C-alpha positions as CSV (number, residue, x, y, z in Angstrom):
1,M,-61.5,15.4,41.2
2,P,-60.1,12.0,40.2
3,Q,-61.1,12.6,36.6
4,I,-59.3,16.0,36.6
5,S,-56.3,14.4,38.2
6,L,-56.2,11.7,35.5
7,L,-56.4,14.4,32.8
8,V,-53.7,16.4,34.4
9,L,-51.6,13.2,34.8
10,A,-52.2,12.3,31.2
11,A,-51.2,15.8,30.1
12,S,-48.1,15.7,32.3
13,I,-47.1,12.3,30.9
14,G,-47.6,13.7,27.3
15,L,-45.5,16.7,28.1
16,I,-42.8,14.5,29.6
17,N,-42.8,12.2,26.5
18,A,-42.7,15.2,24.2
19,M,-39.8,16.7,26.1
20,S,-38.0,13.4,26.0
21,T,-38.6,13.0,22.3
22,L,-37.4,16.6,21.7
23,S,-34.4,16.0,23.9
24,H,-33.6,12.8,22.0
25,L,-33.9,14.7,18.7
26,N,-31.6,17.5,20.0
27,D,-29.1,14.9,21.2
28,H,-29.2,13.3,17.7
29,C,-28.8,16.6,16.0
30,S,-25.8,17.5,18.2
31,D,-24.2,14.1,17.8
32,S,-20.8,14.8,16.2
33,C,-21.0,11.7,13.9
34,T,-24.4,12.8,12.8
35,Q,-23.0,16.2,11.8
36,A,-20.0,14.6,10.1
37,S,-22.0,12.2,8.0
38,A,-24.9,14.6,7.1
39,S,-23.1,16.2,4.1
40,T,-20.8,14.7,1.5
41,W,-18.0,17.1,2.4
42,V,-17.4,18.6,5.8
43,S,-14.6,20.4,7.5
44,A,-11.7,18.6,9.1
45,E,-12.8,19.9,12.5
46,V,-16.3,18.4,12.2
47,A,-15.0,15.1,10.9
48,H,-12.3,14.7,13.5
49,A,-14.9,15.4,16.3
50,C,-16.7,12.3,15.2
51,E,-13.5,10.2,15.5
52,L,-12.8,11.6,19.0
53,S,-16.4,10.9,20.2
54,V,-15.9,7.2,20.5
55,P,-15.0,6.7,24.2
56,Y,-11.8,4.9,25.3
57,S,-12.2,1.3,26.7
58,K,-9.3,0.1,28.9
59,T,-10.4,-3.6,28.6
60,R,-10.8,-3.5,24.9
61,S,-7.5,-1.6,24.4
62,L,-5.4,-3.9,26.5
63,A,-6.8,-6.9,24.6
64,I,-5.8,-5.3,21.3
65,V,-2.2,-4.4,22.3
66,D,-1.7,-7.8,23.9
67,S,-2.5,-9.6,20.7
68,A,-0.5,-7.1,18.7
69,I,2.6,-7.9,20.7
70,K,2.0,-11.6,20.5
71,F,1.8,-11.2,16.7
72,L,5.3,-9.8,16.6
73,P,7.2,-13.2,16.5
74,Y,5.8,-13.6,13.0
75,Y,7.3,-10.3,11.9
76,S,10.5,-11.2,10.0
77,L,11.9,-7.7,10.0
78,E,11.6,-6.8,13.7
79,T,15.3,-7.3,14.7
80,W,16.6,-6.2,11.3
81,F,14.9,-2.9,11.7
82,L,16.5,-2.2,15.1
83,H,19.5,-0.9,13.1
84,S,20.1,-0.8,9.4
85,P,23.2,-2.5,8.0
86,N,23.0,-0.1,5.0
87,P,23.3,3.7,5.5
88,L,21.4,4.3,2.3
89,I,18.3,2.7,3.9
90,P,18.2,4.0,7.4
91,H,16.3,2.3,10.2
92,A,16.4,2.5,14.0
93,V,13.0,1.4,15.2
94,D,12.2,-0.8,18.2
95,V,8.6,-1.5,17.5
96,R,8.3,-3.9,20.5
97,S,9.3,-1.2,22.9
98,L,6.9,1.2,21.3
99,L,4.1,-1.2,21.8
100,R,5.1,-1.9,25.4
101,G,4.9,1.8,25.9
102,V,1.4,1.9,24.6
103,Q,0.5,-1.1,26.7
104,Q,1.9,0.6,29.8
105,K,-0.1,3.8,29.2
106,A,-3.3,1.8,28.5
107,S,-3.0,-0.1,31.8
108,T,-2.0,2.9,34.0
109,S,-3.8,5.9,32.6
110,N,-6.6,6.2,30.1
111,F,-6.2,7.5,26.6
112,S,-8.4,10.5,26.0
113,S,-10.4,8.6,23.3
114,D,-10.6,5.3,21.3
115,W,-9.0,7.2,18.4
116,D,-6.0,8.3,20.4
117,F,-5.3,4.7,21.4
118,N,-5.7,3.3,17.9
119,I,-3.5,6.0,16.4
120,A,-0.8,5.2,19.0
121,V,-0.7,1.6,17.9
122,T,-0.8,2.6,14.3
123,D,2.0,5.0,14.7
124,A,4.2,2.4,16.3
125,F,4.0,0.2,13.2
126,N,4.1,3.1,10.9
127,R,7.5,4.1,12.0
128,E,8.9,1.0,10.4
129,H,8.3,2.4,7.0
130,D,7.2,-1.1,6.0
131,G,4.2,-1.2,3.8
132,H,3.7,-4.9,4.6
133,T,3.4,-4.0,8.3
134,V,0.2,-2.1,8.8
135,F,-2.2,-1.6,11.7
136,L,-5.4,0.1,10.5
137,A,-8.4,0.2,12.9
138,A,-11.6,0.7,11.0
139,C,-12.5,3.6,13.3
140,T,-9.5,5.6,12.2
141,E,-10.2,5.2,8.5
142,A,-13.8,6.4,8.6
143,F,-13.0,9.5,6.5
144,S,-11.1,10.4,3.4
145,W,-9.2,13.7,3.9
146,N,-8.8,15.8,0.8
147,L,-7.3,19.0,-0.6
148,P,-8.3,20.5,-4.0
149,F,-4.7,20.5,-5.2
150,S,-1.8,18.1,-5.4
151,I,1.9,18.6,-5.7
152,S,4.3,17.4,-8.4
153,T,8.1,18.0,-8.2
154,L,8.9,19.1,-11.8
155,A,11.9,20.3,-13.7
156,E,12.3,22.2,-17.0
157,T,14.1,19.2,-18.6
158,P,14.5,15.6,-17.5
159,Y,18.2,16.1,-17.1
160,D,18.0,19.0,-14.6
161,R,19.6,18.2,-11.2
162,T,17.1,20.4,-9.4
163,A,13.3,20.3,-9.6
164,F,10.6,22.4,-7.9
165,P,7.3,21.5,-6.1
166,T,4.5,22.6,-8.4
167,F,0.8,23.4,-7.5
168,V,-1.5,21.0,-9.5
169,V,-5.3,21.5,-9.3
170,N,-6.7,18.0,-9.0
171,Y,-10.4,18.5,-9.6
172,D,-10.2,17.0,-13.1
173,F,-8.0,14.0,-12.4
174,P,-9.7,11.1,-14.2
175,N,-11.3,8.3,-12.3
176,Q,-10.8,9.6,-8.8
177,N,-14.4,9.6,-7.4
178,R,-14.3,12.9,-5.6
179,L,-17.7,14.2,-6.8
180,G,-18.8,17.5,-5.4
181,L,-15.4,18.5,-4.1
182,E,-15.0,21.5,-6.3
183,A,-18.5,22.7,-5.5
184,H,-17.7,22.4,-1.8
185,F,-14.6,24.5,-2.0
186,E,-16.2,27.1,-4.2
187,S,-19.1,27.4,-1.7
188,I,-16.6,28.3,1.0
189,G,-14.8,30.8,-1.2
190,V,-11.7,28.8,-1.9
191,H,-10.7,29.2,-5.6
192,V,-7.7,27.2,-6.7
193,R,-7.9,26.9,-10.4
194,P,-6.2,30.2,-11.1
195,Y,-3.0,28.8,-9.4
196,D,-2.7,25.7,-11.5
197,G,1.0,25.2,-12.5
198,A,2.4,27.7,-10.0
199,R,5.7,27.0,-8.3
200,I,5.2,26.4,-4.5
201,L,7.7,28.4,-2.6
202,S,6.8,27.4,1.0
203,I,4.3,25.2,2.8
204,D,3.1,26.3,6.3
205,G,6.0,28.7,6.5
206,V,8.7,26.2,5.5
207,E,10.6,26.1,2.2
208,A,8.6,23.7,0.1
209,G,11.3,21.2,-0.8
210,K,12.5,20.9,2.8
211,Y,8.9,20.6,4.1
212,L,8.1,17.7,1.7
213,T,11.4,16.0,2.3
214,D,11.0,16.2,6.1
215,L,7.4,15.0,5.8
216,A,8.5,12.0,3.8
217,A,11.4,11.2,6.1
218,A,9.3,11.4,9.3
219,S,6.2,9.7,7.8
220,S,4.4,10.6,10.9
221,I,1.0,9.2,11.4
222,Y,-0.1,12.5,12.9
223,D,0.6,14.1,9.5
224,G,-1.7,11.5,7.9
225,L,1.0,9.4,6.3
226,V,1.4,5.6,6.4
227,G,5.0,4.3,6.0
228,G,5.0,2.3,2.8
229,F,8.6,2.0,1.7
230,E,11.9,1.7,3.5
231,S,13.9,4.5,1.9
232,L,13.3,8.2,1.5
233,N,12.9,8.6,-2.3
234,P,9.8,6.3,-2.7
235,L,8.3,7.9,0.4
236,Y,8.8,11.3,-1.2
237,V,7.3,10.1,-4.5
238,R,4.3,8.7,-2.7
239,L,3.5,12.3,-1.7
240,M,3.5,13.4,-5.3
241,S,0.8,13.3,-8.0
242,R,1.8,10.6,-10.5
243,Y,0.3,8.5,-13.3
244,S,-1.1,5.1,-12.6
245,A,-3.6,2.5,-13.8
246,D,-6.0,0.6,-11.6
247,T,-9.0,-0.9,-13.2
248,E,-10.2,-3.9,-15.0
249,C,-11.3,-1.6,-17.8
250,G,-7.7,-0.6,-18.6
251,L,-8.2,3.1,-17.9
252,Y,-5.4,5.2,-16.5
253,T,-5.6,7.8,-13.8
254,Q,-3.5,10.6,-12.3
255,E,-3.0,9.7,-8.6
256,V,-3.8,12.6,-6.2
257,G,-0.7,11.9,-4.2
258,H,-0.5,11.2,-0.5
259,F,0.1,14.8,0.4
260,S,-3.4,15.8,-0.7
261,Q,-5.5,12.7,0.0
262,R,-5.0,11.0,3.3
263,S,-6.4,8.1,5.3
264,F,-5.9,9.8,8.6
265,Y,-6.7,13.1,10.2
266,P,-3.9,15.4,8.8
267,G,-3.2,17.0,12.2
268,A,-4.3,20.5,11.1
269,E,-7.4,22.2,9.8
270,S,-5.7,23.8,6.8
271,V,-2.6,24.1,4.7
272,T,-1.0,27.5,3.7
273,V,1.1,27.7,0.6
274,R,3.1,30.6,-0.8
275,L,3.1,30.5,-4.6
276,Q,5.1,32.1,-7.4
277,T,2.5,33.0,-10.0
278,A,2.5,35.1,-13.2
279,Y,1.1,37.9,-11.1
280,G,3.7,37.8,-8.4
281,V,3.9,36.0,-5.1
282,Q,0.5,34.9,-3.7
283,V,-0.4,33.3,-0.3
284,L,-3.2,30.8,-0.3
285,S,-4.8,29.1,2.8
286,V,-6.7,25.9,1.9
287,P,-8.8,24.0,4.5
288,W,-8.9,20.2,4.5
289,A,-12.2,18.7,3.5
290,A,-13.4,15.2,4.7
291,T,-15.9,12.8,3.4
292,F,-17.4,10.0,5.5
293,I,-16.8,6.5,3.9
294,A,-17.8,4.4,6.9
295,K,-21.2,3.3,8.3
296,G,-23.4,4.7,11.0
297,N,-24.9,8.2,11.4
298,T,-24.5,8.6,15.2
299,T,-21.5,7.9,17.5
300,A,-23.3,4.8,18.8
301,S,-24.2,3.4,15.4
302,F,-20.7,4.4,14.0
303,F,-19.1,2.3,16.6
304,A,-21.5,-0.6,16.2
305,Q,-21.4,-0.7,12.4
306,T,-17.8,0.4,11.7
307,C,-15.6,0.0,14.7
308,A,-16.9,-3.2,16.3
309,L,-16.2,-6.6,14.6
310,S,-19.6,-8.2,14.0
311,A,-20.0,-11.9,14.0
312,D,-21.0,-11.8,10.3
313,E,-17.9,-9.8,9.4
314,A,-15.7,-12.1,11.4
315,A,-17.2,-15.2,9.6
316,S,-16.8,-13.5,6.2
317,R,-13.1,-12.7,6.9
318,R,-12.4,-16.2,8.0
319,E,-14.1,-17.7,4.9
320,T,-12.0,-15.3,2.7
321,H,-8.8,-16.4,4.3
322,R,-9.8,-20.1,4.0
323,S,-10.5,-19.7,0.3
324,D,-7.2,-17.9,-0.3
325,I,-5.2,-20.1,2.0
326,S,-2.6,-21.2,-0.6
327,A,-2.2,-17.8,-2.2
328,R,1.0,-16.2,-1.0
329,K,1.4,-12.5,-1.7
330,G,3.4,-9.4,-0.9
331,V,1.6,-6.2,-1.5
332,T,1.6,-2.7,0.1
333,A,-1.6,-0.9,1.0
334,P,-2.8,1.5,-1.8
335,D,-2.8,5.2,-1.1
336,S,-6.6,5.5,-1.2
337,Q,-8.8,3.6,1.2
338,R,-10.6,0.6,-0.2
339,A,-14.0,2.4,-0.2
340,V,-12.7,5.3,-2.2
341,R,-10.8,3.1,-4.6
342,S,-13.8,0.7,-5.2
343,A,-16.2,3.6,-5.8
344,A,-13.8,5.1,-8.3
345,S,-13.5,1.8,-10.2
346,S,-17.3,1.4,-10.4
347,T,-17.9,4.9,-11.8
348,R,-15.0,5.1,-14.4
349,Q,-17.0,3.9,-17.3
350,D,-19.4,6.8,-16.9
351,T,-16.7,9.4,-16.6
352,P,-17.4,12.0,-19.3
353,K,-14.1,13.9,-19.2
354,T,-11.2,13.2,-21.5
355,N,-8.7,10.9,-19.9
356,Y,-5.5,12.8,-20.7
357,V,-3.4,10.1,-18.9
358,Q,-4.5,7.3,-21.2
359,P,-1.9,6.3,-23.8
360,N,-3.0,6.7,-27.4
361,L,-1.3,3.6,-28.6
362,T,-2.3,0.3,-30.2
363,S,-2.8,-2.3,-27.6
364,F,-1.1,-5.7,-28.0
365,G,-2.7,-7.1,-24.9
366,H,-4.6,-6.1,-21.7
367,F,-5.5,-8.2,-18.7
368,I,-6.6,-6.4,-15.5
369,T,-3.2,-5.1,-14.2
370,L,-1.1,-5.7,-17.3
371,D,-1.0,-3.6,-20.6
372,I,1.2,-4.2,-23.7
373,Y,1.8,-1.6,-26.4
374,Q,3.9,-0.7,-29.4
375,L,5.3,2.8,-29.4
376,A,4.2,5.1,-32.2
377,E,7.4,7.2,-32.6
378,H,9.7,4.3,-31.9
379,P,8.0,1.3,-33.5
380,K,10.8,-1.0,-32.7
381,V,10.1,-0.5,-29.0
382,G,7.3,-2.1,-27.1
383,V,5.9,-1.4,-23.6
384,V,4.8,-3.8,-20.8
385,Y,3.2,-2.0,-18.0
386,F,2.7,-3.9,-14.7
387,E,0.5,-1.7,-12.5
388,Q,0.7,-4.4,-9.8
389,F,0.6,-8.2,-9.5
390,E,-2.8,-8.5,-7.9
391,P,-6.3,-7.7,-9.2
392,S,-7.8,-4.6,-7.6
393,T,-11.2,-6.4,-7.2
394,S,-12.2,-9.9,-6.3
395,F,-11.1,-12.3,-9.0
396,N,-10.5,-16.0,-9.4
397,L,-6.8,-16.5,-8.7
398,N,-6.2,-19.3,-11.2
399,T,-7.9,-17.3,-13.9
400,Y,-5.8,-14.3,-13.0
401,F,-2.5,-16.3,-13.1
402,R,-3.5,-18.0,-16.4
403,G,-4.5,-14.6,-17.9
404,I,-1.1,-13.0,-17.0
405,S,0.7,-15.9,-18.7
406,E,-1.4,-16.0,-21.8
407,T,-1.4,-12.2,-22.2
408,L,2.4,-12.0,-21.9
409,F,2.8,-14.8,-24.4
410,T,0.4,-13.5,-27.1
411,G,1.3,-9.9,-26.5
412,L,5.1,-10.3,-26.7
413,T,4.8,-12.8,-29.6
414,A,2.7,-10.3,-31.5
415,L,5.1,-7.4,-30.7
416,K,8.0,-9.4,-32.2
417,K,6.0,-10.1,-35.4
418,A,5.3,-6.4,-35.6
419,G,9.0,-5.7,-35.7
420,V,9.6,-4.8,-32.0
421,E,13.2,-5.4,-30.9
422,H,13.3,-3.8,-27.4
423,V,10.8,-3.7,-24.5
424,L,10.3,-1.1,-21.7
425,I,8.9,-2.7,-18.5
426,D,7.1,0.1,-16.6
427,I,6.8,-0.8,-12.9
428,S,6.1,2.8,-11.7
429,G,4.1,2.8,-8.5
430,N,3.7,-1.0,-8.5
431,R,2.4,-2.2,-5.1
432,G,3.4,-5.8,-5.5
433,G,0.9,-8.6,-5.3
434,Y,0.8,-12.4,-5.6
435,I,4.2,-14.2,-5.6
436,N,2.8,-16.6,-8.2
437,A,2.0,-13.7,-10.6
438,G,5.5,-12.4,-10.3
439,A,7.0,-15.8,-10.8
440,I,4.8,-16.4,-13.9
441,A,6.0,-13.0,-15.3
442,L,9.6,-13.9,-14.7
443,W,9.3,-17.4,-16.2
444,S,7.6,-15.9,-19.2
445,L,10.6,-13.6,-19.8
446,W,13.2,-16.3,-18.9
447,P,11.6,-19.7,-19.4
448,N,14.9,-21.5,-19.3
449,D,15.8,-20.3,-15.8
450,L,15.5,-23.2,-13.3
451,Y,13.7,-21.0,-10.8
452,P,12.7,-17.4,-11.1
453,G,13.0,-15.7,-7.7
454,F,15.0,-15.4,-4.5
455,P,15.4,-17.9,-1.7
456,A,13.6,-16.9,1.5
457,V,13.5,-17.7,5.2
458,Y,10.8,-17.7,7.9
459,R,11.4,-16.4,11.4
460,V,11.2,-19.2,14.1
461,N,10.3,-19.4,17.7
462,D,8.9,-22.2,19.9
463,L,5.3,-21.7,18.9
464,I,6.1,-21.6,15.2
465,R,8.2,-24.7,15.5
466,R,5.2,-26.5,17.0
467,E,3.1,-25.3,14.1
468,A,5.6,-26.7,11.6
469,A,5.7,-30.0,13.5
470,V,2.0,-30.4,13.4
471,A,1.9,-29.6,9.7
472,A,4.6,-32.2,9.1
473,V,2.7,-34.9,11.0
474,T,-0.6,-34.2,9.3
475,N,0.9,-33.4,5.8
476,D,-1.2,-30.2,5.9
477,A,-0.4,-28.5,2.5
478,D,-2.6,-25.6,3.6
479,S,-0.1,-24.6,6.2
480,E,2.6,-22.0,5.5
481,Y,4.8,-24.2,7.6
482,F,4.4,-27.4,5.7
483,Y,7.8,-28.4,4.3
484,G,6.2,-30.1,1.3
485,N,5.4,-26.6,-0.2
486,Y,9.1,-25.8,-0.6
487,M,12.3,-26.7,-2.4
488,T,16.0,-26.5,-1.3
489,Q,18.4,-24.0,-2.8
490,N,19.4,-26.8,-5.1
491,Y,15.9,-26.9,-6.5
492,T,14.9,-30.3,-5.0
493,P,11.7,-30.7,-3.0
494,L,12.0,-30.8,0.8
495,T,11.4,-34.2,2.2
496,S,11.3,-33.5,6.0
497,N,10.7,-30.8,8.6
498,E,14.4,-31.2,9.5
499,Q,15.4,-29.7,6.2
500,F,13.0,-26.8,6.7
501,M,12.3,-25.6,10.2
502,D,13.5,-27.9,13.0
503,P,16.2,-27.4,14.0
504,P,16.2,-23.7,13.0
505,V,19.2,-21.7,11.9
506,A,20.7,-19.9,14.9
507,Q,21.8,-16.4,14.2
508,T,22.2,-13.0,15.9
509,V,20.7,-9.9,14.3
510,N,21.6,-6.5,15.8
511,G,22.6,-8.2,19.0
512,V,19.4,-10.2,19.3
513,A,19.3,-14.0,19.1
514,D,16.8,-14.6,16.3
515,A,16.4,-18.0,14.7
516,Y,15.3,-18.6,11.2
517,S,14.2,-21.5,9.0
518,H,16.6,-23.0,6.5
519,P,16.5,-21.1,3.1
520,F,14.0,-22.4,0.7
521,F,12.2,-21.7,-2.6
522,D,8.5,-21.9,-3.3
523,N,7.7,-25.2,-5.0
524,F,6.3,-24.2,-8.4
525,G,7.8,-27.2,-10.1
526,N,11.1,-27.6,-11.8
527,S,10.3,-26.2,-15.2
528,S,8.3,-23.3,-16.7
529,K,6.1,-25.5,-18.9
530,A,3.1,-25.4,-16.5
531,L,3.2,-21.6,-16.3
532,T,4.1,-20.3,-19.7
533,S,4.0,-21.2,-23.4
534,F,7.4,-19.6,-24.0
535,T,10.2,-22.2,-24.6
536,A,12.9,-19.6,-25.1
537,P,13.3,-16.0,-23.9
538,P,11.4,-13.6,-26.1
539,F,14.1,-10.9,-25.7
540,T,17.6,-10.7,-24.3
541,G,18.5,-8.8,-21.1
542,K,20.0,-5.9,-23.0
543,D,16.7,-5.4,-24.8
544,Y,14.7,-4.6,-21.7
545,I,14.6,-1.3,-19.8
546,L,12.9,-1.0,-16.4
547,V,10.9,2.3,-16.1
548,S,10.3,3.3,-12.5
549,N,9.5,6.1,-10.1
550,S,11.3,4.2,-7.2
551,M,7.9,2.9,-6.0
552,C,8.2,-0.8,-6.6
553,A,7.1,-3.0,-3.6
554,S,7.5,-6.6,-2.6
555,T,6.6,-8.9,-5.5
556,C,7.6,-6.0,-7.8
557,S,10.9,-5.8,-6.1
558,V,11.5,-9.5,-6.4
559,F,10.6,-9.3,-10.0
560,S,12.7,-6.2,-10.9
561,S,15.7,-7.2,-8.6
562,Y,15.8,-10.6,-10.3
563,L,15.9,-8.9,-13.7
564,F,18.8,-6.7,-12.6
565,Q,20.8,-9.3,-10.5
566,K,20.4,-12.3,-12.8
567,H,20.1,-10.7,-16.3
568,G,21.6,-7.2,-16.0
569,V,18.5,-5.4,-17.0
570,R,19.1,-1.6,-17.0
571,S,16.7,1.0,-15.6
572,A,15.4,4.6,-16.0
573,V,14.2,6.2,-12.8
574,F,12.0,9.3,-12.7
575,G,11.1,11.7,-9.9
576,G,12.2,12.0,-6.3
577,T,13.3,14.7,-3.9
578,P,14.2,18.1,-5.4
579,N,18.0,17.6,-5.5
580,V,18.2,13.8,-5.9
581,T,20.9,12.5,-8.3
582,V,20.7,8.7,-7.6
583,S,17.7,6.5,-7.0
584,Q,16.7,2.9,-6.5
585,F,14.6,1.5,-9.3
586,D,13.0,-0.8,-6.8
587,G,12.9,1.3,-3.6
588,G,10.1,-0.7,-2.1
589,V,9.4,-3.3,0.6
590,K,11.4,-6.3,-0.5
591,G,10.2,-8.8,2.0
592,S,9.2,-12.0,0.3
593,E,5.6,-12.3,1.7
594,V,3.0,-10.5,3.7
595,T,0.6,-12.2,6.1
596,T,-2.5,-10.9,7.9
597,F,-3.5,-11.4,11.5
598,E,-6.5,-13.5,10.4
599,R,-4.2,-15.7,8.4
600,I,-2.0,-16.4,11.5
601,I,-5.1,-17.1,13.6
602,L,-6.3,-19.6,11.0
603,E,-2.8,-21.1,10.8
604,L,-2.9,-21.6,14.6
605,E,-6.3,-23.2,14.4
606,L,-5.1,-25.6,11.7
607,A,-2.4,-26.7,14.1
608,G,-4.8,-26.8,17.1
609,L,-2.7,-24.2,18.9
610,Q,-5.2,-21.3,19.0
611,N,-5.5,-21.5,22.8
612,D,-1.7,-21.6,23.5
613,T,-0.7,-19.0,26.0
614,A,1.7,-17.5,23.5
615,A,-0.9,-17.3,20.7
616,P,-2.5,-14.0,19.8
617,Q,-6.3,-13.9,20.2
618,A,-8.9,-12.5,17.9
619,F,-9.4,-8.7,18.1
620,P,-12.6,-7.3,19.6
621,V,-12.8,-4.6,16.9
622,S,-12.6,-4.4,13.1
623,L,-9.1,-3.7,11.8
624,L,-6.6,-4.6,9.2
625,F,-3.3,-5.9,10.6
626,S,-0.6,-7.3,8.4
627,L,3.1,-8.0,8.8
628,N,6.1,-8.8,6.6
629,F,6.1,-12.6,7.0
630,R,9.4,-13.8,5.5
631,N,12.6,-12.4,4.2
632,A,14.1,-12.7,0.7
633,L,17.9,-13.5,0.4
634,P,19.8,-11.6,-2.4
635,Y,22.1,-13.1,-5.0
636,I,24.4,-10.0,-4.7
637,N,25.5,-7.8,-1.8
638,E,24.9,-10.8,0.5
639,Q,26.7,-8.9,3.3
640,D,23.5,-6.9,3.8
641,G,21.8,-10.1,4.8
642,I,18.4,-9.7,3.3
643,L,17.1,-8.3,0.0
644,E,15.4,-5.5,1.9
645,Y,18.8,-3.8,2.5
646,V,20.3,-4.2,-1.0
647,W,20.5,-0.8,-2.7
648,E,20.1,-1.2,-6.4
649,Q,20.9,2.1,-8.1
650,G,19.1,2.9,-11.3
651,T,21.1,3.1,-14.5
652,K,19.9,6.6,-15.4
653,K,18.1,9.2,-13.2
654,Y,15.7,11.8,-14.6
655,Q,13.3,14.4,-13.2
656,F,9.6,14.6,-14.3
657,T,8.8,17.6,-16.4
658,H,5.5,19.6,-16.9
659,E,4.9,17.7,-20.1
660,Q,5.7,14.2,-18.8
661,Y,4.4,13.8,-15.2
662,N,0.8,13.0,-16.2
663,K,1.5,11.3,-19.6
664,P,3.1,7.9,-19.4
665,Q,3.3,7.8,-23.2
666,K,5.7,10.7,-23.3
667,I,7.8,9.0,-20.6
668,W,8.0,5.9,-22.7
669,E,8.9,7.7,-25.9
670,F,11.6,9.6,-24.1
671,V,13.2,6.5,-22.6
672,A,13.1,4.7,-25.9
673,E,15.0,7.5,-27.5
674,E,17.5,7.7,-24.5
675,F,18.4,4.0,-24.6
676,F,17.8,2.9,-28.1
677,G,17.9,6.0,-30.3
678,N,16.3,5.4,-33.6
679,N,16.8,1.6,-33.4
């Protein structure tokens, strides 16, 4: 009997273990994140279920929103954005109240999921339409959401006052890294190629022009958009497909456009478009497809490997910020997530398809984000294309700065020897970058200017004043608040903290007492000799034309605004809302510098103030959090207070055509003819 009992017991234990294993396997197979990561492309419903599966944590959420609020004193635009002084650039956002509302809900009633909480915080900052000011929890950017078509607003001629949204199949866009997307849609019976080039009459039952304009104006996080620019036209252009360049190899691409590729769940499972085709009006319903770009193949591992901030990642981020501690920059987040963008860059050399965006011109210089050409049809006209002022991948900053300077000198010098008399500076879609790179570019064009750029100010409160005081006592050149890094508006180095930060300048902005530092310039020296080999301007102001699609952010805005305000450089602006007649050439975030949460934490540690009760504390999860750190002051329209609110209208406004929107070379030849004729 005992022997039989043992056998029965063993069999029972074996059965229990087998059932447990089977149950575990079933749980694994039914896990929403397992399903979402099992295939390259899945439906929006499957992908979003994974995002919603991470449970809400009250303790974690309250810690996040508390530090987010304590980070706000470093946000230079907070009180300015309460109410805009310029009706052309509307703002009425109280981000502090929005965050207090999130904090109240987090403390009194649970959010339904971790995703809902993160999106609530993200949306609060997104409403600012400030690409410097971004809150992106890693959990919410686990997927890239895609459609098989993009939209371009196109006209019959560049001079037409009205343009129409056009259906553009985007499978063959060069260098976009969306392998298998067409096969996925074909497998579910969605065939879009026959509709390429059709006029879009309506989107989800709303007239197409109105739908897109409203979407750009709202920039709602629940529609998958992230506010990147402060006025309507660049937000609208950001929705559109447009030419761009983003690689160390010098290859160009056609951007998908933010309507058709999003970082966040788009809020719907599909999009319905009504099209005017050669065969009459057709209605097409297209589902969203998502691809997993994070880590972890279960909800638990997804949270552990993607959402949570590991000790190794925290240490890596701190080391990155320490190594870049003196590099000041202003740059907006790119449309594509970093994982998508990096993968595209790494596969571009193997792309077999013809790159129809790539100019067929003789190169007079290429260096990472800078290209120089001579036009074929107008050989007296050259082109300098600044894609941005920051490398897309890791790069030694001193090497980058030196490369920009040397490429501009050799390229522009060679253009002049080749008979070039005029230069187009294309800044279309420029996301900004390092302030040093923008200054080097300006000093290369105007080496006799005493200082190329705008004065700036920092926001000041009690904690920031103490940081500046510590930096002054310790002569800490690594601190943003060390007076020795700056010059007065008369171009003399600051010699004390009293000249810079303490006492601050008292002022009231939108009814709120909000102190600022004294205006200053970055101290790059008092001559251009250390930054460029030019000793005289290579061309005059009237010989330059800025080419833009309104998207020109931060360092790009400082660069282009300086050319306009100081040297009267004219501009040609393309694209925009269907009936737009005027546009800014630099309709982008014009704040002078962006900073990150980690950079502020490091700044506080340098000052020994990391445990101050007013200091934000490290987040318990992985996220990107950046803010507009300082404001630039304009040389003109000073009644608007800061450069952010100066509306600089383009000289000439054009619409993109079917022949131009994906071929920058055609744009350049057109502008050369418009401004210089046969000269």
